[in-house]
NUTORZA-979709 format. One record per residue (C-alpha): x, y negated, z; residue in one letter. Coordinates in steps of 0.001 Angstrom, whole numbers, plus 524288, in hexadecimal, padded with zeros to 5 digits. Example, Ala and Ser with C-alpha at 12.3 -4.5 7.8 and 13.67 -1.06 7.14 Angstrom:
REM residues 2
8300C | 81194 | 81E78 | a .
83566 | 80424 | 81BE4 | s .
This chain:
REM residues 358
63934 | 624BE | EE3EE | m .
6474F | 622E0 | EDFEF | n .
64B8D | 62EEE | ED876 | h .
65A31 | 62D55 | EDAAE | n .
65FD4 | 639F5 | EE01F | i .
66500 | 637DA | EEDE5 | i .
66758 | 645F0 | EF248 | l .
66A6F | 65245 | EEAB4 | q .
66BCB | 66049 | EEEFE | l .
673DB | 667B0 | EE4F2 | d .
673C1 | 67695 | EE578 | q .
67401 | 6772D | EF468 | i .
6763E | 684C6 | EF9E8 | k .
67715 | 6889F | F0836 | k .
677A3 | 695A1 | F0F4B | s .
677C7 | 69927 | F1DAA | f .
67D3A | 6A66D | F2145 | g .
67ABB | 6AC28 | F13E7 | g .
66CFF | 6A683 | F1330 | n .
66BE1 | 69D71 | F076C | e .
663BC | 69215 | F0C80 | v .
66536 | 688E3 | F00CF | l .
6668C | 68EB2 | EF332 | k .
66C00 | 683EC | EEAB7 | g .
661D3 | 67932 | EEC7D | i .
66162 | 66CD6 | EE43B | n .
659C4 | 6607C | EE762 | l .
65A6F | 65237 | EE332 | s .
65444 | 6483B | EEC5C | i .
650C5 | 63A60 | EE82C | h .
65375 | 62DB2 | EEF2E | q .
647E3 | 62A2F | EF7DC | g .
6414F | 63763 | EF635 | e .
63A02 | 63EE0 | F00C2 | f .
63D39 | 64D0C | EFDB0 | i .
6395C | 658AF | F05FB | t .
63F83 | 66619 | F0704 | l .
633E9 | 66EEF | F09D5 | l .
6350D | 67D1E | F0D9D | g .
6332A | 68755 | F181F | s .
63D1F | 689F4 | F22D7 | s .
649BB | 68FD1 | F1DD0 | g .
64860 | 68B02 | F0FC7 | c .
654A7 | 68275 | F109C | g .
64F24 | 674C5 | F1210 | k .
655F1 | 6715E | F1EE9 | t .
662DA | 676CB | F19E6 | t .
66149 | 66DFE | F0E04 | t .
65F28 | 6622B | F16C9 | l .
66AE5 | 66587 | F1F4C | r .
67392 | 66696 | F134B | i .
66F06 | 6592D | F0EA5 | i .
67191 | 653A2 | F1C46 | a .
67F2D | 65998 | F1CD5 | g .
67BD0 | 662A5 | F2828 | l .
67E38 | 66EA7 | F1F93 | e .
68791 | 670CA | F143F | t .
68297 | 67820 | F0838 | p .
689D6 | 68422 | F0365 | d .
68989 | 67E0A | EF5E1 | s .
68315 | 672C6 | EEED5 | g .
68328 | 66414 | EF0E6 | r .
67BBD | 65995 | EF84A | v .
67C4D | 64CD3 | EF0A0 | i .
677EB | 64034 | EF74B | l .
67727 | 633F1 | EEEF0 | e .
67FC9 | 63A71 | EE4CB | g .
68A54 | 63E4D | EEE8F | r .
68D82 | 64C41 | EF29C | d .
68B8B | 64CBB | F0173 | v .
68B2C | 65B90 | F02C7 | t .
6968B | 65C0B | F0C4A | y .
69507 | 64EAD | F1299 | d .
692A3 | 64DF5 | F2140 | e .
684A0 | 64A95 | F2541 | p .
68886 | 63CCF | F2957 | n .
68EF5 | 63A7F | F1C1F | k .
68280 | 63C37 | F143C | r .
6778C | 6322E | F14B8 | c .
66C91 | 63B12 | F1960 | v .
66596 | 63C47 | F2667 | n .
65D7A | 64751 | F2BF9 | t .
65128 | 647A2 | F344E | v .
64EFB | 654EA | F3A92 | f .
642C3 | 65B2C | F4044 | q .
64900 | 659C3 | F4DB3 | k .
64B7B | 64B43 | F4DBB | y .
657F8 | 64C49 | F560E | a .
6564E | 63EEF | F5C5D | l .
66006 | 63BDB | F6721 | f .
657A5 | 63D7F | F7375 | p .
65FE5 | 6341A | F7BAD | h .
65F1C | 628F5 | F71C1 | m .
6541E | 61F5B | F6F31 | t .
64D1F | 61F59 | F6227 | v .
654FF | 613A6 | F5D64 | e .
661C8 | 619D2 | F61C2 | a .
65E46 | 62666 | F5A8A | n .
65B46 | 61F07 | F4E07 | i .
66753 | 61669 | F4EA5 | g .
670E6 | 620EF | F52D9 | y .
67694 | 623CE | F456E | s .
67818 | 61547 | F42A7 | l .
67F62 | 613C1 | F4F7D | k .
688A8 | 61EAB | F4B6F | l .
68B44 | 61732 | F3EE5 | k .
68EC7 | 60B3E | F4722 | r .
683E0 | 602F9 | F418A | v .
6828B | 5F66B | F497A | d .
6782C | 5F5FB | F5430 | k .
66FD0 | 5EB76 | F4DDA | a .
66EC0 | 5F346 | F412E | t .
66BA5 | 5FFBA | F48B0 | i .
660E9 | 5F8CD | F5063 | k .
65ACE | 5F32E | F441E | r .
65BB6 | 5FFF2 | F3C92 | t .
655C5 | 607D3 | F47B8 | v .
64A79 | 5FE43 | F4909 | e .
647D8 | 5FF1D | F3A72 | e .
64834 | 60DF7 | F3AF4 | a .
63EA9 | 60E50 | F4675 | l .
63553 | 60581 | F3F28 | e .
636AB | 60DEC | F330B | l .
63279 | 61A3D | F3A58 | v .
627E0 | 612A5 | F4199 | q .
62E60 | 61375 | F4F01 | l .
630B8 | 60501 | F5171 | k .
632A3 | 602AD | F600B | g .
636B3 | 610CA | F62DC | y .
6455A | 60DF9 | F6339 | g .
646FB | 60EB7 | F720D | k .
63FAA | 61B7D | F73AB | r .
64640 | 6288C | F7611 | m .
643D3 | 63451 | F6D1B | p .
63C2F | 63BA7 | F7798 | h .
63274 | 63063 | F780E | e .
62EDA | 63262 | F69C4 | l .
6252E | 63B82 | F6342 | s .
629CA | 64560 | F5939 | g .
625A2 | 63C9F | F4DF8 | g .
62CA6 | 630E9 | F5403 | e .
6391A | 638D3 | F55F7 | q .
63877 | 63CE1 | F47C2 | q .
63782 | 62EB2 | F4392 | r .
64359 | 62B37 | F4BE5 | v .
64B0A | 63630 | F456E | a .
6476C | 630CD | F380E | i .
64AE4 | 622E5 | F3C2D | a .
6581E | 627C4 | F4107 | r .
65A7C | 62E0F | F33CE | a .
65659 | 622A8 | F2B34 | v .
65E78 | 6181D | F320D | v .
66A42 | 61E23 | F2B5B | n .
663F4 | 61B47 | F1E2E | q .
6666C | 628FA | F18D7 | p .
6657A | 62BA5 | F0A50 | k .
65DE3 | 63806 | F0D6F | v .
6561A | 63B17 | F19B2 | l .
65500 | 649A2 | F1C8F | l .
64954 | 64DF2 | F24B8 | l .
64908 | 65BF4 | F29BC | d .
63AEB | 65F25 | F2D95 | e .
63A1F | 65292 | F35A1 | p .
62B85 | 653F6 | F3825 | l .
62BE8 | 66240 | F3C2E | g .
62B18 | 65F8A | F4AD1 | a .
61F25 | 656A7 | F49C4 | l .
610DF | 65A76 | F4AE0 | d .
608A3 | 65AE9 | F3E83 | l .
60202 | 64DA2 | F3FD4 | q .
60EB6 | 6466F | F42D3 | l .
615B3 | 64DDB | F3805 | r .
60BE7 | 648FF | F2DFF | r .
60D1E | 63B25 | F3328 | q .
61BEC | 63BCD | F325B | m .
61B50 | 640C5 | F244C | q .
61519 | 633D7 | F2091 | t .
61EEE | 62C48 | F28E0 | e .
62A9D | 6331E | F22D8 | l .
62600 | 63094 | F1504 | k .
62361 | 62244 | F1853 | r .
630E5 | 62118 | F1E47 | l .
63774 | 62771 | F129B | q .
6306A | 61E76 | F091B | n .
63465 | 61294 | F111A | h .
642AF | 6166B | F1259 | l .
64490 | 61BB4 | F04A4 | g .
64DB9 | 62610 | F0A3C | i .
64E1B | 6338F | F0410 | t .
64786 | 63D55 | F0D41 | f .
64AB8 | 64BD8 | F0C99 | l .
6407C | 65279 | F14F9 | y .
63FF6 | 66099 | F1964 | i .
6337E | 66792 | F1D55 | t .
62C2D | 67474 | F1C85 | h .
61F48 | 66CEF | F1D10 | d .
6193F | 66B91 | F0F8A | q .
60FF9 | 660D0 | F141C | e .
61B70 | 6584A | F183B | e .
62246 | 65AB5 | F0B59 | a .
6164D | 657AB | F030E | l .
612CA | 64B6C | F0ACF | n .
61FF3 | 644AD | F0B18 | m .
62896 | 64903 | EFFDF | s .
62BD4 | 64338 | EF2A4 | d .
63106 | 650BA | EEF22 | r .
63119 | 65DF4 | EF5CA | i .
63B75 | 6688B | EF46B | a .
63555 | 67596 | EF840 | v .
63FF3 | 67E97 | EFD8B | m .
63FBA | 68D3D | EFEA1 | r .
64AF4 | 69642 | F025B | a .
655A7 | 68C7E | EFF27 | g .
6508A | 6876F | EF22A | v .
64724 | 67CE0 | EED98 | f .
63AE4 | 6836A | EE857 | e .
635B6 | 6768E | EE2F5 | q .
638DA | 66815 | EE3E9 | v .
62E53 | 65E3F | EE054 | g .
62490 | 6540E | EE4BC | t .
61A26 | 65823 | EEE94 | p .
61034 | 6589B | EE373 | a .
6191F | 6613E | EDB26 | e .
61BE1 | 66A71 | EE66E | i .
60D89 | 66B90 | EEA3A | y .
606BA | 66B45 | EDCFE | d .
610FA | 671C2 | ED45D | r .
618C6 | 67B5D | EDCA2 | p .
622F1 | 682C8 | ED4B8 | k .
6237D | 68F1D | EDD01 | t .
619DA | 69706 | EE4D5 | s .
621EA | 6942B | EF105 | y .
62049 | 6856C | EEF71 | v .
611CF | 6871A | EEC68 | a .
60FA2 | 68ECD | EF8F4 | k .
618D0 | 68714 | F01C2 | f .
6138D | 679AF | EFE04 | v .
604D1 | 679CB | EFEE1 | g .
60267 | 6886B | F0030 | s .
5FE34 | 68B26 | EF238 | a .
5F7B2 | 697C3 | EEDEB | n .
600BE | 6A038 | EE58A | i .
5FA3F | 6A891 | EDB0D | i .
60132 | 6B2D3 | ED2B3 | y .
5FC6B | 6B6C2 | EC548 | g .
5FFA2 | 6B8A9 | EB6E0 | k .
5FDF9 | 6AECB | EABF6 | a .
5F2F9 | 6B281 | EA29E | v .
5F306 | 6A77B | E98BC | f .
5F64D | 6991F | E9764 | q .
5EDD3 | 68E83 | E916C | n .
5F5AF | 681F7 | E900D | d .
5FA58 | 67F2A | E9DEF | d .
5F0E5 | 68853 | EA4E9 | l .
5F52C | 69616 | EA855 | i .
5EB37 | 6A068 | EABDC | t .
5F08B | 6AB0B | EB4B9 | f .
5EAB6 | 6B78A | EB9F8 | s .
5EB9C | 6BE97 | EC6F4 | t .
5E4FB | 6CAD0 | ECBD9 | e .
5DB76 | 6C19A | ED2B1 | n .
5D79B | 6B9DD | EC69E | g .
5DCE7 | 6AEB7 | EBE6B | t .
5E16A | 6A0BC | EC062 | g .
5E757 | 69583 | EB8CF | r .
5F301 | 68CA7 | EBAF4 | v .
5F7BC | 680C1 | EB381 | k .
60598 | 68200 | EAE56 | h .
60D54 | 67A19 | EA45C | n .
61614 | 68549 | EA014 | g .
613C4 | 69219 | E991E | v .
610C8 | 69EA6 | EA08B | v .
610AE | 6AB77 | E9908 | a .
604F9 | 6B48E | E9A97 | p .
606B8 | 6BF14 | EA4F4 | e .
6117B | 6B743 | EAB9F | k .
61029 | 6B783 | EBA84 | p .
60C69 | 6AA3C | EC012 | v .
60C25 | 6A4AD | ECDD1 | t .
6022E | 699ED | ED012 | v .
6011F | 6909F | EDBAA | a .
5F40A | 68A7D | EDF1E | v .
5F272 | 68136 | EEA9B | r .
5E833 | 68513 | EF49F | r .
5E094 | 67888 | EF2A4 | e .
5DFA6 | 67B6A | EE3FA | s .
5D903 | 688A0 | EE5D2 | v .
5CA49 | 689A8 | EE3BF | r .
5C22E | 69531 | EE845 | l .
5B5F3 | 6983C | EE05C | l .
5ABD0 | 6A319 | EE12D | p .
5AF75 | 6AE4E | ED816 | v .
5A32C | 6ABE9 | ED02B | e .
5A887 | 69ED6 | ECB52 | q .
5B180 | 6A3B3 | EC095 | g .
5BBA6 | 6AD92 | EBC89 | n .
5C852 | 6A5DA | EBCD7 | e .
5CEEA | 6A597 | ECA18 | g .
5D463 | 6AF04 | ED412 | l .
5CADB | 6B803 | EDAEA | r .
5CC1F | 6B7AD | EE9A7 | a .
5C4FB | 6B9C6 | EF67A | v .
5C404 | 6AF8A | F0145 | v .
5CB8E | 6B434 | F0D35 | r .
5CA70 | 6A8DE | F16A3 | e .
5C80F | 69A58 | F17AF | k .
5CCDA | 690A3 | F21C4 | s .
5CD17 | 6820B | F2438 | f .
5D958 | 67A9B | F2830 | a .
5DF06 | 66D15 | F2625 | g .
5D305 | 6682F | F1EF4 | g .
5D3B6 | 6732E | F14F5 | l .
5CB69 | 67F34 | F12DB | l .
5D44D | 68ABA | F0FA3 | q .
5CF02 | 696E4 | F08FE | i .
5D774 | 6A302 | F077B | v .
5D3DF | 6ACB4 | EFCC2 | v .
5D961 | 6BA2B | EF9E5 | t .
5DC11 | 6BF4A | EEC30 | l .
5DA76 | 6CD81 | EE859 | s .
5E918 | 6CFF3 | EE98C | d .
5E8A9 | 6CB80 | EF7C7 | g .
5EF41 | 6BE5D | EF5A7 | s .
5E932 | 6B201 | EFB36 | e .
5E64C | 6A485 | EF5CE | l .
5E22B | 69889 | EFD84 | v .
5D8F4 | 68D8A | EF99E | a .
5D7A4 | 680EA | F0159 | t .
5CE5F | 67565 | F0070 | r .
5C9CF | 66A08 | F08AC | h .
5BDAB | 66C12 | F10E5 | g .
5B91D | 6773B | F194C | i .
5AD4A | 67CBB | F1234 | n .
5ADC1 | 6883A | F08D7 | s .
5A357 | 6921A | F0582 | e .
5ADD8 | 69C5B | F0341 | l .
5AF84 | 6A68A | F0DD3 | k .
5B8C0 | 6B219 | F0FF9 | p .
5B588 | 6BD37 | F06AC | g .
5B074 | 6B4A0 | EFBA9 | d .
5B5AB | 6B7AC | EEE1A | r .
5BAFF | 6ABB4 | EE6F9 | v .
5C25B | 6A714 | EDB06 | l .
5CEE5 | 69F8D | EDDD2 | v .
5D088 | 6946C | ED3FC | k .
5D892 | 68817 | ED215 | w .
5DB0E | 67D79 | EC81B | n .
5E69D | 681CC | EBF82 | p .
5EC43 | 67407 | EC116 | e .
5EDE0 | 676ED | ECF98 | n .
5F56B | 68391 | ECDB6 | a .
603DE | 684C7 | ECA96 | v .
60CDD | 68F92 | EC5BC | l .
61802 | 69206 | ECF3D | v .
6240D | 69A8B | ECF89 | d .
621A4 | 6A759 | ED67C | t .
627A1 | 6A810 | EE401 | e .
632F4 | 6B185 | EE4CD | e .
C-alpha cells in the first residue's frame, strides 16, 4: 500500500442545535487505503463523511485533499464521489445512461462515454446490463450500478455510506468480497461507513472506531480486535468480557490482579503499581471453564445458561457480584450444565489492559 497521505481531517468540529456531534477529530488517510469509520448510530460518522463530501461545512477545522484545503469548496469542486445506502439511481434512465450521466454533464464525447461505461459495467461484473432499467435489477445489482456511476469520474476518494445496509445477510457478505476486490483493482482510496463490525473487520486496511464524536481507536483490524485500547472498543468490536480488579504484583510482563471472585493474569509491557485498579478485556473465545477442583487461580462462577448459535456453543456464567462473563467455542457438546460451579480462566497472552469506560 502506498503510504502517501491523500486526505486529512484536521481538528474538525461540528454542532447541530447546540449538540456537539464532532469534537475536534483528526485523521490521516493514505493513498489506496480502505479505511472504515465504525460506530453506532449517532456517533458522528455520517456527519464526517458529509463534511468530506462538501455536503456539510464544519464549525472549525480543515479538510485537506492531496495537500489542498478544500474545506469550503463546493462538492463538485473536490475530487470525491459518494455511494449512499439508497442508491438514488434515476428510475427513468437505463443502466448505461445512469452510469454515464456525470460524464455527459462534463461534455465528454459520446464515444468516450460509451467506452468508459462499458469498462465500468465489466468492472462491476454487469456486462450486458446497460439497456436494463433500475427496476429490473436486484438490490445487489443496483448497488453495483451506483458504484460504477461513482468510479467513472475517477475520484481520488470514494465515500461509501452504509452501502450494503439494504441487502440481506448472504448478499451483504458476497458484496463485501466484491467491494474489496474492486477497491484493490482500482487502487482508489475507499472511506467506508458502517455500524457492522463484521464488514469493518473483513474489508478494511484500518478501522477508526467512533464514539460520541471522537475516535476511540484507529488501527488495523488485528489491532482493534486483539489489542483494544478502551473497554468500549473491546465490547463494541467482538463483544469482549470486561473484568475489573486491582493489581497485586508484577513479574516481568505478567500482572496478577485480584477481584472478589478470585484472581487472574494479564500480559502488559508497562509498569502497574500494586493496588492500582485495572480493567481487563478477554475475548469470549479465549475463556476456558474448568471444574472448581482443578486449581485455585481463576474467577469463581456458576453456569447460568448455555446455547448454540452460528456454529458456536455459548456458555454464560455468573460471578458472585452478579456480573456475567461469556465463553464461546466451536462444537455443540459440553458436560457443563446450569448450576455447575466453575473456574473462569484464560491465557494471559489473550488478555489486554484497557482504559476504563467513562
